[in-house]
C-alpha positions as CSV (number, residue, x, y, z in Angstrom):
1,M,0.0,0.0,0.0
2,N,1.3,3.5,-0.9
3,L,0.7,5.1,2.5
4,K,1.4,8.6,1.1
5,L,-1.8,8.3,-1.0
6,L,-4.0,7.9,2.1
7,S,-4.2,11.6,2.8
8,H,-5.7,12.2,-0.7
9,L,-8.5,9.7,-0.1
10,S,-11.9,10.2,1.5
11,K,-12.5,9.1,5.0
12,S,-14.5,6.0,3.9
13,Q,-12.0,5.1,1.2
14,R,-9.2,5.3,3.7
15,Q,-11.1,3.1,6.2
16,S,-11.7,0.5,3.5
17,L,-8.1,0.5,2.2
18,V,-6.6,0.4,5.7
19,M,-8.9,-2.5,6.9
20,S,-7.6,-4.7,4.1
21,S,-4.2,-4.7,5.8
22,Y,-5.7,-5.2,9.3
23,K,-6.9,-8.7,8.9
24,P,-6.7,-10.9,12.0
25,P,-3.9,-13.4,12.6
26,V,-4.6,-16.8,11.0
27,N,-4.9,-20.2,12.8
28,R,-6.6,-22.8,10.7
29,G,-5.9,-25.6,13.2
30,M,-8.1,-24.0,15.9
31,K,-10.6,-26.5,17.3
32,E,-11.9,-24.5,20.2
33,L,-12.2,-20.7,20.0
34,D,-9.2,-19.0,21.6
35,R,-10.1,-15.3,21.8
36,S,-6.6,-14.4,23.2
37,F,-5.0,-15.6,19.9
38,F,-6.5,-12.6,18.1
39,H,-4.2,-9.7,18.8
40,K,-2.3,-7.2,16.7
41,T,-0.1,-4.2,17.6
42,I,-0.2,-1.3,15.1
43,P,2.7,1.2,15.5
44,L,1.4,4.8,14.9
45,Q,2.3,8.4,15.5
46,A,-0.1,10.5,17.6
47,A,-0.5,14.3,17.6
48,Y,0.1,15.1,21.3
49,F,-1.7,18.2,22.7
50,P,-0.1,19.9,25.7
51,Q,-3.3,22.1,25.7
52,P,-6.3,19.9,24.6
53,K,-8.4,23.0,24.0
54,F,-7.1,23.1,20.4
55,L,-7.9,19.5,19.8
56,G,-11.3,20.0,18.1
57,Q,-10.0,22.7,15.7
58,F,-7.2,20.3,14.7
59,V,-9.5,17.4,14.0
60,K,-11.8,19.5,11.9
61,A,-9.0,21.0,9.8
62,C,-6.7,18.0,9.5
63,Q,-9.0,15.1,8.6
64,P,-6.8,13.7,5.7
65,D,-4.0,12.9,8.2
66,I,-6.1,11.4,10.9
67,F,-6.3,7.7,11.6
68,Y,-9.9,6.6,10.8
69,V,-10.7,2.9,11.3
70,R,-14.1,1.4,12.4
71,N,-14.6,1.0,16.1
72,I,-11.3,2.8,17.0
73,K,-11.4,6.2,18.7
74,H,-9.0,8.5,17.0
75,I,-8.7,10.7,20.2
76,V,-6.8,8.9,22.9
77,D,-5.3,9.5,26.4
78,L,-1.5,9.9,26.3
79,D,0.9,11.1,28.9
80,N,-1.7,12.8,31.1
81,S,-3.2,14.7,28.2
82,K,-5.0,14.0,24.9
83,A,-3.7,13.0,21.5
84,V,-5.0,12.4,18.0
85,L,-4.0,9.2,16.2
86,L,-2.4,9.9,12.8
87,R,-2.7,7.8,9.6
88,E,-0.3,5.0,8.9
89,G,2.8,6.2,7.1
90,V,3.3,9.3,9.2
91,E,6.6,9.0,11.1
92,K,7.6,12.7,11.2
93,V,6.0,16.1,10.7
94,S,7.2,16.4,7.1
95,D,5.1,13.3,6.3
96,L,1.9,15.3,7.0
97,N,0.2,17.5,4.4
98,E,1.0,21.2,4.4
99,K,-2.2,22.3,6.2
100,T,-1.6,19.8,9.0
101,Q,2.0,20.9,9.4
102,E,0.8,24.5,9.9
103,K,-1.6,23.4,12.6
104,V,1.1,21.4,14.3
105,K,3.2,24.5,14.5
106,E,0.3,26.8,15.5
107,F,-0.9,24.6,18.3
108,N,2.5,23.6,19.6
109,I,1.8,19.9,18.9
110,E,4.3,17.2,19.4
111,L,4.4,13.9,17.5
112,K,4.7,10.9,19.9
113,P,4.8,7.1,19.1
114,Y,1.6,5.2,20.0
115,R,1.1,1.5,19.9
116,L,-2.5,0.6,19.0
117,Q,-3.6,-2.7,20.4
118,L,-6.3,-4.7,18.4
119,D,-7.9,-7.7,20.0
120,Y,-10.8,-10.2,19.3
121,S,-13.4,-7.5,19.8
122,F,-12.1,-5.5,16.9
123,W,-12.8,-8.0,14.1
124,K,-16.2,-8.9,12.6
125,S,-17.5,-12.4,12.7
126,D,-16.8,-13.1,9.0
127,E,-13.2,-11.8,9.5
128,I,-12.6,-14.1,12.4
129,L,-14.1,-17.1,10.6
130,Q,-12.0,-16.5,7.5
131,A,-8.9,-16.7,9.8
132,I,-9.8,-20.1,11.4
133,L,-11.8,-22.1,8.8
134,P,-9.9,-24.2,6.3
135,E,-8.6,-22.2,3.3
136,H,-10.9,-23.9,0.8
137,L,-14.0,-22.7,2.8
138,V,-13.1,-19.0,3.5
139,D,-14.7,-17.7,0.3
140,E,-18.2,-18.8,1.5
141,V,-18.1,-18.1,5.2
142,P,-21.5,-18.9,6.7
143,S,-22.0,-15.8,8.8
144,G,-25.6,-15.3,7.7
145,Y,-28.5,-16.5,9.9
146,S,-32.1,-15.9,10.7
147,Q,-33.0,-14.7,14.2
148,A,-36.0,-15.2,16.4
149,G,-35.8,-13.5,19.7
150,H,-32.5,-14.4,21.4
151,L,-32.0,-17.4,19.0
152,A,-29.9,-17.5,15.8
153,H,-30.8,-20.2,13.4
154,L,-28.1,-21.4,10.9
155,N,-28.6,-23.8,8.0
156,L,-25.0,-25.0,7.6
157,R,-24.0,-26.9,4.5
158,D,-22.4,-30.3,5.1
159,E,-18.8,-29.1,4.6
160,F,-19.2,-26.5,7.4
161,K,-20.9,-28.8,10.0
162,P,-17.6,-30.0,11.5
163,Y,-16.9,-26.4,12.4
164,G,-20.4,-25.7,13.7
165,K,-19.4,-25.0,17.3
166,L,-16.7,-22.5,16.3
167,I,-19.1,-20.8,13.9
168,G,-21.8,-20.6,16.4
169,Q,-19.6,-19.2,19.2
170,V,-18.2,-16.5,16.9
171,I,-21.7,-15.4,15.7
172,M,-22.9,-15.3,19.3
173,D,-19.9,-13.3,20.5
174,K,-20.3,-10.7,17.8
175,N,-24.1,-10.2,18.2
176,P,-25.0,-9.3,21.8
177,S,-28.7,-9.9,21.4
178,I,-28.0,-13.6,20.5
179,K,-27.9,-16.0,23.5
180,T,-28.5,-19.3,21.6
181,V,-27.2,-20.5,18.2
182,V,-28.6,-23.6,16.5
183,D,-28.2,-25.5,13.3
184,K,-30.7,-27.7,11.4
185,K,-29.5,-31.3,11.8
186,N,-31.0,-32.4,8.5
187,T,-33.3,-31.0,5.8
188,I,-36.1,-33.5,6.4
189,A,-39.0,-31.8,8.1
190,N,-41.8,-33.6,9.9
191,K,-45.5,-33.0,9.2
192,F,-45.4,-29.9,11.4
193,R,-42.6,-28.3,9.4
194,T,-40.1,-28.5,12.3
195,F,-36.6,-29.9,12.1
196,P,-34.3,-31.5,14.6
197,L,-31.9,-28.8,15.9
198,E,-28.3,-29.0,17.2
199,L,-27.2,-26.5,19.8
200,L,-24.0,-24.9,18.6
201,A,-23.4,-22.2,21.2
202,G,-25.0,-20.5,24.2
203,E,-28.1,-21.3,26.3
204,D,-30.1,-24.5,25.8
205,N,-33.2,-22.4,25.7
206,F,-35.4,-22.6,22.6
207,V,-38.4,-20.6,24.0
208,V,-38.2,-17.2,22.3
209,E,-40.0,-13.9,22.2
210,Q,-40.3,-12.2,18.9
211,N,-41.8,-8.8,17.9
212,E,-43.4,-8.5,14.5
213,S,-46.1,-6.2,13.0
214,G,-46.8,-4.6,16.4
215,C,-47.4,-8.0,18.1
216,R,-45.5,-10.1,20.6
217,F,-45.0,-13.8,19.8
218,K,-43.8,-16.4,22.3
219,F,-43.0,-19.9,21.2
220,D,-40.6,-22.9,21.3
221,F,-38.5,-22.5,18.2
222,S,-37.8,-26.3,18.2
223,K,-41.4,-27.3,18.2
224,V,-43.2,-24.9,15.9
225,Y,-42.7,-23.4,12.4
226,W,-41.4,-19.8,12.3
227,N,-39.6,-18.0,9.5
228,S,-38.4,-14.4,10.3
229,R,-37.7,-13.9,6.6
230,L,-41.4,-13.9,5.9
231,S,-42.2,-10.8,7.9
232,T,-42.7,-8.7,4.8
233,E,-45.1,-11.3,3.4
234,H,-47.1,-11.4,6.6
235,E,-47.5,-7.7,6.5
236,R,-48.4,-7.7,2.7
237,L,-51.3,-10.0,3.2
238,V,-52.6,-8.5,6.4
239,N,-52.8,-5.2,4.6
240,K,-55.4,-6.8,2.3
241,F,-57.7,-7.7,5.1
242,G,-60.4,-5.2,6.1
243,K,-61.9,-4.2,9.4
244,H,-64.7,-6.7,10.4
245,E,-63.9,-8.9,7.4
246,V,-63.6,-12.7,8.1
247,V,-60.3,-14.5,7.4
248,G,-59.8,-18.3,7.5
249,D,-56.1,-18.9,8.4
250,V,-55.8,-22.6,7.5
251,M,-52.1,-23.2,8.6
252,A,-51.8,-20.4,11.1
253,G,-48.8,-21.5,13.1
254,V,-48.3,-19.3,16.1
255,G,-50.2,-16.5,14.5
256,P,-48.1,-14.2,12.2
257,F,-51.1,-13.5,10.0
258,A,-53.8,-13.9,12.6
259,L,-52.6,-11.7,15.4
260,P,-51.8,-8.5,13.3
261,S,-55.1,-9.0,11.6
262,G,-56.9,-9.2,14.9
263,K,-55.2,-6.0,16.0
264,K,-57.0,-4.2,13.2
265,D,-60.4,-5.8,14.1
266,T,-60.4,-8.4,11.3
267,I,-62.2,-11.5,12.5
268,V,-59.9,-14.5,12.1
269,L,-60.6,-18.2,12.4
270,A,-57.1,-19.5,12.9
271,N,-56.2,-23.2,12.7
272,D,-53.0,-25.3,13.0
273,L,-52.5,-29.1,13.1
274,N,-49.5,-28.9,15.4
275,P,-50.6,-29.1,19.0
276,E,-47.6,-27.0,20.1
277,S,-48.4,-24.3,17.5
278,Y,-52.1,-24.4,18.7
279,K,-50.9,-24.0,22.3
280,Y,-48.7,-21.0,21.6
281,L,-51.3,-19.5,19.2
282,Q,-53.8,-19.5,22.1
283,D,-51.1,-18.0,24.4
284,N,-50.2,-15.3,21.9
285,I,-53.9,-14.4,21.3
286,G,-54.1,-13.7,25.1
287,L,-50.7,-12.0,25.2
288,N,-51.8,-9.5,22.4
289,K,-55.3,-9.1,23.7
290,V,-57.0,-10.0,20.4
291,D,-59.2,-12.8,21.8
292,T,-62.3,-10.8,20.8
293,F,-61.4,-11.2,17.1
294,V,-59.1,-14.2,16.8
295,K,-60.4,-17.7,17.5
296,A,-58.2,-20.8,17.4
297,W,-58.7,-24.4,16.3
298,N,-56.4,-27.5,16.3
299,L,-57.6,-29.4,13.1
300,D,-56.0,-30.9,10.0
301,G,-56.0,-28.2,7.3
302,R,-58.3,-30.2,5.0
303,E,-60.8,-30.8,7.8
304,F,-60.7,-27.1,8.7
305,I,-61.5,-26.0,5.1
306,E,-64.3,-28.6,4.8
307,R,-65.8,-27.4,8.1
308,A,-65.0,-23.7,7.6
309,A,-68.5,-22.6,6.7
310,E,-70.0,-24.6,9.6
311,L,-67.5,-23.1,12.1
312,L,-68.3,-19.6,10.9
313,Q,-72.0,-20.1,11.2
314,D,-71.6,-21.3,14.7
315,L,-69.5,-18.3,15.6
316,S,-72.0,-15.9,13.9
317,N,-75.0,-17.5,15.6
318,K,-73.5,-16.8,19.1
319,G,-74.2,-13.1,18.5
320,P,-72.0,-10.1,17.9
321,L,-68.5,-9.8,19.2
322,K,-68.1,-7.3,22.0
323,K,-65.1,-5.0,21.8
324,T,-64.5,-3.1,24.9
325,T,-62.4,0.1,24.8
326,V,-61.2,2.1,27.8
327,K,-60.3,5.7,27.4
328,R,-58.5,7.4,30.3
329,S,-58.1,11.0,31.1
330,K,-56.6,12.8,34.1
331,N,-59.8,12.6,36.2
332,N,-61.7,9.6,34.9
333,K,-61.9,6.7,32.5
334,V,-64.7,5.9,30.0
335,T,-65.5,2.4,29.0
336,T,-67.3,1.8,25.7
337,T,-68.5,-1.5,24.2
338,E,-68.9,-1.9,20.5
339,E,-70.9,-4.8,19.1
340,V,-69.5,-6.3,15.9
341,P,-71.8,-8.7,14.0
342,V,-69.9,-11.7,12.6
343,P,-70.6,-12.1,8.8
344,K,-71.6,-15.7,7.8
345,F,-69.2,-15.7,4.8
346,Y,-65.4,-15.5,4.4
347,H,-63.6,-12.7,2.7
348,H,-60.2,-14.4,2.6
349,F,-58.4,-17.7,3.3
350,V,-54.7,-17.9,3.9
351,M,-52.7,-21.1,3.2
352,N,-49.1,-20.6,4.3
353,L,-47.8,-24.2,3.8
354,P,-45.8,-23.8,0.6
355,D,-44.6,-27.5,0.5
356,S,-48.2,-28.8,0.2
357,A,-50.8,-26.1,0.4
358,L,-51.8,-26.6,-3.2
359,T,-52.9,-30.2,-2.5
360,F,-55.6,-28.8,-0.1
361,L,-57.3,-26.7,-2.7
362,D,-59.8,-29.3,-3.8
363,A,-61.3,-29.0,-0.2
364,Y,-62.8,-25.7,-1.3
365,I,-65.1,-27.5,-3.8
366,G,-68.5,-27.2,-2.2
367,L,-67.3,-24.8,0.6
368,Y,-70.9,-23.4,0.9
369,S,-72.8,-26.4,-0.5
370,Q,-74.5,-26.9,2.8
371,F,-75.4,-23.3,3.2
372,P,-76.8,-22.0,-0.2
373,Q,-78.7,-19.3,1.6
374,I,-75.4,-17.5,2.2
375,R,-75.8,-15.9,-1.3
376,N,-78.6,-13.8,0.2
377,E,-76.5,-12.4,3.1
378,P,-76.1,-8.6,3.0
379,G,-72.8,-7.7,1.4
380,F,-72.1,-11.3,0.4
381,K,-68.7,-11.8,-1.3
382,L,-66.9,-14.9,-2.5
383,P,-63.6,-15.4,-0.7
384,W,-60.1,-14.8,-2.0
385,I,-57.8,-17.7,-1.6
386,H,-54.1,-16.8,-0.9
387,V,-52.1,-20.0,-1.3
388,H,-48.3,-20.2,-0.8
389,C,-46.4,-22.7,-2.9
390,F,-43.1,-23.5,-4.6
391,E,-42.7,-23.8,-8.3
392,K,-39.3,-25.6,-8.7
393,F,-37.5,-25.9,-12.0
394,E,-34.5,-27.8,-13.3
395,N,-30.9,-26.6,-13.3
396,G,-30.2,-25.1,-16.7
397,E,-33.8,-24.0,-17.1
398,D,-34.5,-20.3,-17.3
399,P,-38.3,-19.9,-17.2
400,T,-39.8,-16.5,-17.4
401,S,-42.2,-15.3,-14.7
402,E,-45.0,-15.7,-17.2
403,E,-44.1,-19.4,-17.7
404,L,-44.0,-20.0,-14.0
405,N,-47.3,-18.3,-13.5
406,E,-48.9,-20.4,-16.3
407,R,-47.6,-23.6,-14.6
408,L,-49.2,-22.6,-11.3
409,W,-52.4,-21.6,-13.0
410,K,-52.8,-25.0,-14.7
411,K,-52.1,-26.8,-11.4
412,I,-54.7,-24.7,-9.6
413,C,-57.4,-25.1,-12.3
414,K,-56.9,-28.8,-12.2
415,L,-57.1,-29.0,-8.4
416,I,-60.4,-27.0,-8.2
417,D,-61.8,-28.5,-11.4
418,Y,-62.5,-25.1,-12.9
419,E,-60.7,-22.9,-15.4
420,L,-59.9,-19.6,-13.7
421,D,-59.4,-16.4,-15.6
422,V,-55.7,-16.0,-15.3
423,T,-55.9,-12.2,-15.9
424,K,-57.8,-11.9,-12.6
425,M,-55.3,-13.8,-10.5
426,E,-52.4,-12.4,-8.6
427,F,-49.0,-14.1,-8.7
428,H,-46.6,-12.7,-6.1
429,Q,-43.1,-14.0,-5.9
430,V,-42.3,-14.0,-2.1
431,R,-38.6,-15.0,-2.3
432,M,-36.1,-17.4,-3.8
433,V,-35.5,-20.2,-1.4
434,S,-32.8,-21.5,-3.8
435,P,-31.7,-20.6,-7.3
436,T,-34.3,-23.0,-8.8
437,K,-36.9,-22.8,-6.0
438,P,-39.1,-19.7,-6.0
439,M,-41.8,-19.3,-3.4
440,F,-45.1,-17.7,-4.6
441,C,-48.3,-16.6,-3.1
442,V,-51.1,-17.1,-5.7
443,S,-54.3,-15.2,-5.0
444,F,-57.6,-15.8,-6.7
445,E,-61.3,-15.4,-6.0
446,L,-63.0,-18.7,-5.4
447,P,-65.6,-19.1,-8.3
448,E,-69.2,-19.4,-7.3
449,E,-69.5,-22.6,-9.3
450,V,-66.8,-24.1,-7.1
451,A,-67.9,-22.7,-3.7
452,F,-71.5,-23.9,-4.1
453,K,-70.9,-27.2,-6.0
454,R,-72.4,-30.2,-4.3
455,R,-70.0,-32.3,-2.4
């Protein structure tokens, strides 16, 4: 590195260039994390101020010659006074640019040697991992993770699994909010979409609390399905649901769609097959005080859809929901109760089970077959179905979005035994799970011919 060029670079350019030479020491044989191994001494010169009152003026005027590196304070204590660290390459006053030399003379500044000590806390997680993992793995250091509450969830490839404990410890060290790091033991999920997990670092505590969309969620990460990467999708769909509309959440999990919807006074019939999800769904309904608008069931998704009309009739026949609001002022509080009639028809269904949700679509055939009078309900609407799914393709394929949409359209039409108008459907790509595995949410209005067909 040509150190004389540093004074002509911007602050950010200098930081980037200098950091490339401040890599941590390397030990590719490390089996257990030894934080004391990571230490470097950087010899610098410091502008020493007998009278610190001039320090601010100097820093403002002489930035090109000041030592700027992330997480390092450029103003330090030195010999019972203050000093400013100078960029690398400065050994004597004549190495400074002309303006800085003038200020050195004006403020009676003395250059003194300073030994900057870097330790484990200085380097980022990927920098530490690049120094301890085998050389053939350093180009793809797995420092990324998803986080739920205090827990970080990795999905390590096989070649990184022997180093899982090291990776987990470094990630936990570098992220103070993380107390537990886990890895998926294998990629085979059970029917509840949960995976066996290996504890890599930290506390053996999988019960987490997560905030999302203005709601608090509490759940055992090892026993329920939760994906923090879907928060934007949760919010996108919730924004489609109106006040006092009815939503059937077929695979509700612990409530990422149901609870925010309940907060906006949408009526939600939420269901999940997993007893643990159902338990935490009930707990979270209470925790977020949405029990007026969100009701929970523990049924198979197909059974829930087939009984959905009946369940809603039962809820509606119990009478209006009663929403109590308390308004407080300095001297008193006023309690009001609003009665909310429950419609006898659904406005939306959500099916967030991308691996297999499509296979449940035929259950909507005859949704209202036992209740044909629903057509006459004031404001009757047919429900919109929002189904999450994957549409994988082969390596080497490069299908357009239109081609993928057409594939999904054909599958859905076959499953509900009805040819939908593709121009009235919505195909939203949620994310790319892998280069050949896009996740979609397909939305369509359930045709009257399907909803009222005899079962």
